[in-house]
C-alpha positions, 0 to 999 in steps of 0.5 A, a space after each residue: 271334728 267328730 269321728 267319721 261315722 258321726 260326720 256321715 250320719 250328720 250329713 245324711 240326717 241334715 240332707 234329709 231334714 233340709 230337702 224334705 219340703 217344709 216351711 222354709 222352702 215354702 217361704 222361699 217359694 212364696 217370696 219368689 212368686 210374689 217378687 220374682 227370682 231376685 226377690 226369692 234369692 234375697 229372701 233365701 239369703 236373708 233366712 240364711 243370714 238370720 240362721 247364723 243368729 241361731 247357730 251362735 245361740 246354740 254355740 253359746 248355749 243361749 237356745 236353752 232359754 226357750 226350754 227354760 222359759 216357755 213364755 219367752 218361746 211363745 212370745 217370740 213364736 207369736 211375734 214371728 207368726 204375726 209378722 208372716 201374716 202381716 206380710 201375707 196380708 199386704 200381698 193379698 190386699 195390694 193393688 196392681 201398683 203394689 205388685 209393680 213395686 214388689 218386683 222393682 229394684 227395692 223388692 229384693 232388698 226388702 225381701 232380704 231384710 224381712 227374711 232376716 226378721 222372719 228367721 230371727 223370730 222363729 224360735 223353732 229354728 233355735 230349738 231345732 239346733 239345740 236338739 239336733 246338733 248335740 247328737 253329732 258332737 263328740 266330747 273327745 274331738 276338740 272344743 264342743 263349742 267349736 264343733 257346734 259352730 262348724 256343724 251349725 254352719 254346715 247345717 245352715 248352708 245345707 238348708 239354704 241350698 234347699 231353699 234355693 231349689 225352691 226359689 228356682 222352681 218357683 221362679 219358672 212359674 213366676 216368669 211364665 205368669 208374670 207377663 199377664 197383669 191378671 195372672 201376676 195379681 193372682 200369683 201375688 195373692 197366692 203367695 200372700 195366702 201361703 205366707 198367711 198359712 205359714 204364719 197360722 201354722 207357726 202360731 198354732 204349732 204346739 211344739 
């Protein structure tokens, strides 16, 4: 493991990145507003599972491909953006029956699977790990790949903890408004617009 001073800096930096509201927290909140707490929790879990693909990619050095092949980065980013917009559009244009389906038994499972794909199709996560983790890796503190794996896993867990905070907050709003069909419908539309906005942000982001 890296020296204690590097570890302290790592935990502080990771906490700051994780708990400052960002796209991942907004995504978790949107899925909660659309389908309730269970759907939000499964969405956060899906993002967490998908995050390990980026952890392993950084560990194996595969994330550097996004720097080496800008076209690949752009294609994956646009695919992820399109997927977010597609999910958001379905929420915005769905009818009352769709709303009931979203909050049914299958909604959490659907949120989980969709969220894995959302995270896999987000190359910004891969680039973040590639840029962030090396600052806290020490060449004299054991295998570099193992340090990448451990620090990446901790980072993924801390970011998911922040997503859970967003889920809990959004679930209070959902529980107070979902009892009214009209308010529930507008809540679903708001969640859909939020997903569309996140997709547009990802597509237009030049970084």
